Backbone as CSV, one residue per row, in Angstrom:
resi,resn,N_x,N_y,N_z,CA_x,CA_y,CA_z,C_x,C_y,C_z
1,MET,-93.674,38.405,-78.645,-94.356,38.593,-77.389,-94.381,39.592,-76.568
2,ALA,-95.243,40.130,-75.963,-95.478,40.914,-74.965,-95.196,41.382,-74.002
3,TRP,-95.123,40.498,-73.035,-94.915,39.433,-71.597,-93.029,40.029,-71.212
4,TRP,-92.106,40.238,-72.419,-91.015,39.408,-72.216,-90.767,40.752,-73.335
5,ASP,-91.086,41.873,-72.878,-90.282,42.872,-73.526,-88.760,43.694,-73.041
6,ILE,-87.964,43.366,-73.829,-86.932,43.119,-73.448,-85.816,44.510,-72.254
7,HIS,-86.534,45.402,-72.974,-86.259,46.801,-72.131,-86.834,47.142,-70.912
8,LEU,-88.389,46.930,-70.922,-88.632,46.185,-69.364,-88.570,45.738,-68.934
9,GLN,-87.894,44.604,-68.833,-87.204,43.844,-68.025,-85.682,43.260,-67.328
10,TRP,-84.556,44.725,-68.073,-83.792,45.476,-68.765,-83.517,46.848,-67.383
11,GLU,-84.914,47.091,-67.441,-84.905,48.789,-66.279,-85.284,47.824,-65.200
12,LYS,-86.433,46.916,-65.310,-86.910,46.622,-64.402,-85.845,45.671,-63.077
13,HIS,-85.313,45.075,-63.872,-83.586,43.863,-63.294,-82.864,44.484,-63.770
14,GLY,-82.336,43.202,-64.668,-80.910,44.858,-65.214,-80.155,45.603,-65.406
15,THR,-80.868,46.347,-64.286,-79.820,47.807,-64.652,-79.315,48.211,-62.731
16,CYS,-80.227,46.991,-62.250,-80.293,46.941,-61.014,-77.826,46.173,-61.079
17,SER,-78.089,45.452,-62.200,-76.462,44.700,-62.665,-75.523,46.147,-63.190
18,TYR,-75.905,47.419,-62.883,-75.039,47.561,-63.370,-73.740,48.190,-62.260
19,PRO,-72.698,47.960,-62.203,-71.674,48.737,-63.976,-71.852,46.667,-64.297
20,VAL,-72.255,45.913,-63.875,-71.202,44.384,-64.092,-71.630,44.546,-65.371
21,PHE,-72.974,44.712,-65.913,-73.308,44.354,-67.380,-73.490,46.383,-67.991
22,LYS,-73.121,46.783,-68.658,-73.630,47.762,-69.165,-74.444,48.494,-69.684
23,ASP,-75.101,47.125,-70.205,-76.280,47.987,-71.431,-77.448,45.822,-71.462
24,GLU,-77.963,46.134,-72.282,-79.238,45.433,-72.455,-78.237,43.407,-72.998
25,TYR,-77.499,43.817,-73.920,-77.237,42.560,-75.031,-76.926,41.721,-73.497
26,ASN,-75.560,42.446,-72.973,-74.188,41.797,-72.376,-75.022,41.156,-70.799
27,TYR,-76.493,41.662,-70.457,-77.698,41.238,-69.076,-78.124,39.915,-70.092
28,PHE,-78.188,40.220,-70.989,-79.502,39.658,-71.039,-78.763,37.899,-72.176
29,LEU,-77.379,37.862,-72.502,-76.415,36.809,-72.991,-76.605,35.871,-71.190
30,ALA,-75.585,37.045,-69.978,-75.730,36.149,-69.600,-76.794,35.481,-68.584
31,THR,-78.060,35.984,-68.456,-79.576,35.493,-68.232,-79.922,34.067,-69.162
32,ILE,-79.090,33.953,-70.524,-79.554,32.302,-70.856,-78.512,31.581,-70.617
33,ASN,-76.548,32.302,-70.358,-76.137,31.221,-70.322,-76.340,29.914,-68.996
34,LEU,-77.145,31.439,-67.754,-77.037,30.821,-66.793,-78.472,29.558,-66.999
35,TYR,-79.920,30.600,-67.331,-81.042,29.193,-68.381,-79.999,28.361,-68.170
36,LEU,-78.687,27.849,-69.658,-78.531,27.319,-69.730,-78.083,26.626,-68.007
37,LYS,-76.701,26.178,-67.763,-76.406,26.469,-66.414,-77.182,25.591,-65.951
38,TYR,-77.426,26.525,-65.454,-79.520,26.003,-64.638,-80.544,25.471,-64.662
39,ASN,-80.155,24.241,-65.651,-81.524,23.807,-66.180,-82.293,22.687,-65.360
40,ILE,-83.701,23.869,-64.749,-84.478,23.229,-63.994,-85.821,22.563,-64.324
41,THR,-85.690,22.680,-65.719,-86.030,21.752,-66.504,-85.353,19.761,-67.108
42,GLU,-84.251,20.100,-67.025,-84.427,18.760,-66.812,-83.304,18.104,-65.311
43,ILE,-82.414,19.334,-63.993,-82.824,18.941,-63.592,-83.917,18.050,-62.735
44,LEU,-85.491,18.365,-62.625,-86.815,17.935,-62.430,-86.974,16.351,-63.785
45,ILE,-86.690,16.634,-64.592,-87.208,15.098,-65.097,-86.061,14.294,-64.355
46,GLU,-84.695,14.940,-64.696,-83.666,13.267,-63.756,-84.335,13.348,-62.762
47,ASN,-84.582,14.098,-61.835,-86.180,13.494,-60.453,-86.639,12.777,-60.714
48,GLY,-87.233,12.381,-61.610,-88.989,11.932,-62.107,-89.825,12.875,-61.828
49,TYR,-89.620,14.646,-61.956,-90.563,14.655,-62.128,-90.867,15.865,-63.032
50,VAL,-92.165,15.256,-64.395,-91.893,14.985,-65.242,-93.200,16.026,-65.671
51,PRO,-93.157,17.039,-66.310,-94.563,18.112,-66.488,-95.831,16.726,-67.233
52,SER,-97.109,17.632,-65.899,-98.026,16.987,-66.397,-99.209,17.508,-65.723
53,ASN,-99.988,17.451,-65.990,-101.613,19.000,-65.601,-102.422,18.406,-65.182
54,THR,-101.750,16.321,-64.415,-102.684,15.981,-63.486,-101.857,15.458,-62.403
55,GLU,-100.859,15.233,-62.427,-99.516,14.603,-61.643,-99.856,15.466,-60.240
56,LYS,-99.720,14.806,-59.338,-99.352,16.259,-58.442,-98.030,15.828,-57.596
57,TYR,-96.918,16.486,-56.918,-95.927,15.760,-56.621,-95.101,16.575,-55.378
58,PRO,-94.811,15.805,-54.360,-94.258,16.917,-53.478,-93.586,17.852,-53.363
59,LEU,-93.814,19.222,-53.167,-93.846,20.017,-52.976,-91.840,19.632,-52.846
60,GLY,-92.061,19.302,-51.499,-90.832,18.961,-50.857,-90.027,18.729,-51.470
61,GLY,-89.985,17.239,-51.856,-89.269,16.614,-53.040,-88.454,17.602,-54.354
62,ILE,-89.282,18.188,-54.783,-88.939,19.834,-55.682,-88.306,20.202,-56.221
63,VAL,-88.306,20.563,-54.491,-86.997,21.836,-54.174,-86.243,20.870,-53.993
64,SER,-86.049,19.584,-52.362,-84.939,19.265,-52.624,-83.989,18.717,-54.071
65,ALA,-84.938,18.042,-54.521,-84.185,18.474,-56.177,-83.204,19.295,-56.819
66,ILE,-83.542,20.393,-56.773,-83.109,21.245,-57.622,-81.804,22.312,-55.788
67,GLN,-82.192,22.504,-54.747,-81.976,22.482,-53.784,-79.746,21.151,-54.200
68,ASN,-80.721,19.753,-54.316,-79.290,19.080,-54.368,-78.433,19.441,-55.893
69,ALA,-78.489,19.945,-57.045,-78.384,20.465,-57.835,-77.623,21.851,-57.880
70,VAL,-78.392,22.879,-57.635,-77.692,24.431,-57.611,-77.379,24.232,-56.626
71,ARG,-77.389,23.872,-54.858,-77.266,23.788,-53.763,-77.110,26.014,-53.427
72,ALA,-78.616,25.370,-53.800,-79.786,26.998,-53.429,-80.878,26.481,-52.770
73,THR,-81.789,26.936,-52.628,-82.888,27.453,-52.771,-83.772,27.755,-53.083
74,PRO,-85.000,27.385,-54.131,-84.923,28.089,-55.273,-86.713,29.084,-54.500
75,GLN,-87.318,29.829,-55.377,-88.663,31.085,-54.219,-89.739,30.058,-56.074
76,LEU,-90.548,29.327,-55.191,-91.508,28.649,-56.212,-93.259,29.585,-55.754
77,GLU,-93.668,29.857,-57.070,-95.213,30.188,-56.707,-95.884,29.264,-57.535
78,CYS,-96.865,29.572,-56.776,-98.251,28.516,-57.356,-99.075,28.935,-57.389
79,ARG,-99.835,28.496,-58.505,-101.857,28.555,-58.734,-102.653,27.873,-59.287
80,ASN,-103.971,27.593,-58.138,-105.134,26.382,-57.932,-103.647,25.761,-57.980
81,GLY,-102.789,24.914,-58.030,-101.832,23.998,-57.219,-101.305,24.225,-57.407
82,ALA,-100.423,24.572,-58.812,-100.064,24.192,-60.264,-98.627,25.259,-59.637
83,VAL,-96.816,24.671,-60.028,-96.539,25.919,-60.085,-96.595,26.652,-61.600
84,GLU,-96.741,28.021,-60.971,-96.503,29.020,-61.998,-95.276,29.481,-62.179
85,GLU,-94.425,29.928,-61.000,-92.691,30.573,-61.372,-92.148,29.747,-60.556
86,LEU,-90.722,29.414,-60.970,-89.797,29.105,-60.423,-88.449,30.180,-60.317
87,HIS,-87.778,31.145,-59.776,-86.964,31.553,-59.592,-86.072,30.692,-58.533
88,LEU,-84.755,30.988,-59.568,-82.776,31.230,-58.719,-82.719,32.432,-58.553
89,CYS,-81.613,32.854,-57.634,-81.443,33.740,-57.504,-80.152,33.634,-56.457
90,PHE,-79.284,34.668,-57.553,-77.283,34.333,-57.729,-76.677,35.491,-56.686
91,TYR,-76.552,36.264,-56.555,-75.121,36.579,-55.937,-74.959,37.425,-57.696
92,LYS,-74.179,38.581,-56.514,-73.182,39.544,-58.211,-72.697,38.764,-58.892
93,ASN,-72.309,38.383,-57.982,-70.839,36.684,-58.506,-72.246,35.928,-59.882
94,PHE,-72.073,35.292,-59.995,-73.317,34.713,-60.194,-73.695,33.093,-59.561
95,GLU,-73.376,33.218,-58.485,-73.320,31.309,-58.310,-74.431,32.333,-57.370
96,PRO,-75.675,30.552,-57.054,-76.493,30.760,-56.624,-76.907,31.000,-54.920
97,ARG,-77.871,31.639,-54.354,-77.681,32.014,-52.926,-79.678,31.599,-53.152
98,ASP,-79.788,30.620,-51.607,-80.697,30.703,-51.188,-81.975,32.541,-51.836
99,CYS,-83.097,31.791,-51.971,-83.542,33.148,-52.374,-84.408,33.599,-51.453
100,VAL,-84.690,34.441,-49.837,-85.874,34.553,-49.169,-86.598,35.901,-49.458
101,THR,-87.447,36.407,-48.234,-87.785,37.040,-48.598,-87.409,38.402,-47.865
102,LYS,-88.144,39.137,-47.241,-87.634,40.328,-46.556,-87.976,40.229,-45.188
103,GLY,-88.880,39.129,-45.008,-88.734,38.634,-43.041,-87.324,37.551,-43.345
104,ASN,-86.335,37.668,-44.038,-85.115,36.451,-44.853,-85.777,34.865,-44.088
105,SER,-87.355,34.605,-44.771,-87.226,33.995,-44.940,-87.757,33.094,-45.983
106,LEU,-87.644,31.366,-46.111,-88.128,30.588,-47.405,-88.762,30.244,-48.063
107,THR,-89.360,31.025,-49.270,-90.555,31.114,-48.982,-91.213,30.228,-50.657
108,SER,-92.417,29.511,-50.699,-93.165,29.086,-51.773,-94.479,29.226,-51.427
109,LYS,-94.569,30.356,-52.832,-95.345,31.701,-51.960,-97.081,30.752,-52.425
110,ALA,-97.964,30.459,-51.582,-99.207,29.873,-51.798,-99.120,28.533,-52.698
111,CYS,-98.199,27.729,-52.481,-97.809,26.644,-53.020,-98.621,25.601,-51.741
112,PRO,-99.611,24.163,-51.886,-99.681,23.620,-51.512,-99.009,22.433,-50.843
113,ARG,-98.874,21.257,-50.452,-98.168,20.287,-50.340,-97.543,19.276,-51.297
114,TYR,-98.192,18.724,-51.834,-98.128,18.024,-52.780,-98.159,19.065,-54.160
115,VAL,-98.256,19.632,-55.958,-98.363,20.363,-57.035,-98.489,19.579,-57.464
116,SER,-99.328,20.584,-59.305,-98.879,19.983,-60.301,-97.097,20.531,-61.165
117,LEU,-96.906,20.553,-62.392,-95.891,20.714,-63.416,-96.077,20.872,-64.472
118,PRO,-97.455,21.869,-64.884,-97.999,22.353,-65.627,-96.973,21.546,-67.114
119,GLU,-98.228,21.354,-67.524,-97.529,21.461,-69.418,-97.233,22.455,-70.431
120,PHE,-96.026,22.920,-70.654,-95.829,24.346,-71.666,-96.291,23.911,-73.422
121,VAL,-97.486,24.227,-73.037,-97.589,24.257,-74.352,-97.161,25.713,-75.158
122,PRO,-95.840,26.090,-76.294,-95.813,27.358,-76.881,-97.862,27.637,-78.407
123,SER,-97.718,28.795,-77.635,-98.718,29.047,-78.459,-98.876,29.472,-79.622
124,ASN,-97.737,29.920,-81.032,-97.332,30.012,-82.274,-96.516,28.433,-82.051
125,VAL,-97.210,27.675,-82.216,-96.552,26.003,-82.910,-97.103,25.813,-83.721
126,LEU,-95.881,25.150,-85.154,-96.101,25.559,-86.123,-96.425,23.317,-86.146
127,SER,-97.475,23.158,-86.647,-97.862,22.032,-87.043,-96.774,21.023,-87.603
128,THR,-96.320,19.695,-87.784,-95.129,18.742,-88.249,-95.506,18.905,-89.703
129,SER,-97.124,19.239,-90.562,-98.362,18.332,-91.085,-98.592,19.186,-91.963
130,VAL,-99.310,19.798,-92.843,-99.864,20.585,-93.750,-101.099,19.706,-93.394
131,PRO,-102.552,20.637,-93.456,-103.614,20.343,-93.118,-104.290,19.708,-95.194
132,TRP,-104.088,19.954,-95.675,-104.511,19.245,-96.675,-104.172,17.843,-97.510
133,LEU,-102.651,17.939,-96.769,-102.172,17.041,-97.623,-102.322,15.714,-96.157
134,PRO,-102.343,14.105,-97.380,-102.707,13.301,-96.604,-101.456,12.785,-96.270
135,SER,-101.703,11.853,-94.642,-101.024,11.822,-93.364,-99.747,11.280,-94.016
136,THR,-99.899,10.583,-95.450,-98.774,9.990,-96.030,-98.098,10.816,-96.775
137,GLU,-98.259,11.651,-96.684,-97.873,13.124,-97.839,-96.619,13.863,-96.979
138,ALA,-97.271,14.001,-95.421,-97.124,15.115,-94.249,-95.414,14.753,-94.803
139,LEU,-94.890,15.711,-94.428,-93.742,15.899,-93.280,-93.174,14.465,-93.212
């Protein structure tokens, strides 16, 4: 996946965490652990916000659900009324903190009051059936 070039991400984000992380491996191991600890997808689903390309949810409700679970305010970025990115911010000790901008204000970039949470479909998903077999013989 070209967009997730490990070396580029390390150079762009990970080197700021030096000397806490001295290499790419430990940096990415920590990011995976944070992702698992603060699983935003689970938090949203538990609060009734399920991925949908058509359903619209109140932005304030989404932010509140995350704030209550993580104890920090996320930053959301939207495009065409859909959440495109969601950022959690952390102190160097890996405790969550409010995400702020240069103006020291909390942000939701280009997000309307009601947003969709688009469904994610990986581009290289394998089919669970073999196309040349009848469905009764497929996996």
